[in-house]
Steps between C-alpha positions, in 0.01 A plus 500: 500500500686408815794273569265250665277490191802442274619222730155339479510511117846340497418240766199380298721391210581126490840419648576862594687572821638809669874521557499771764810673624424627848813718501317768299611372162293380209198275532477277196206288387635193323380200305732205443781696666477795258368844587183630331421795731718708727418758765790713615577700810298801383187284506323723249458256212581162357751417228383251237633352177352597163495300176787706365682831522258668259201413718679629807592823321141544381363461855752759622414742218124487568554547873376154603840408648845634579846372425589225746835606647774236494291264284526404135315738267223241453393560862285792617394639836123527535410748775239396757336841487238552231483137387183298518492132589436387142797687353734388777381140475558497124856636535592252773340201324672588174839514676426171679404331171817624327724378781317169536528436126876564517551222756627164388235240420623298795439789742167586336384142553547539877269804518124497556290554187420857394 
């Protein structure tokens, strides 16, 4: 996977937008003002939210992800290298769905249908 491919996956999600920091900081994909995917300065992977801490820990233990530095333990860093489009898409969509579901009903109502 490449950064461009990850950006394409994120951009295809309804209501998603990129909050890019051109100063070399984090690039965050957001829905309803809340981040669901983050690409840091290293540019070697994407951080995404998992259902819970146990899921995140499981993904780390099986080598599918790494600990996402500076994030809550329910977030993991999925490296670009060695990931196919289906696996990456599933991780990003799952994070998006979790974040979207956590938005208020009022904010959810303003978003395009999923």
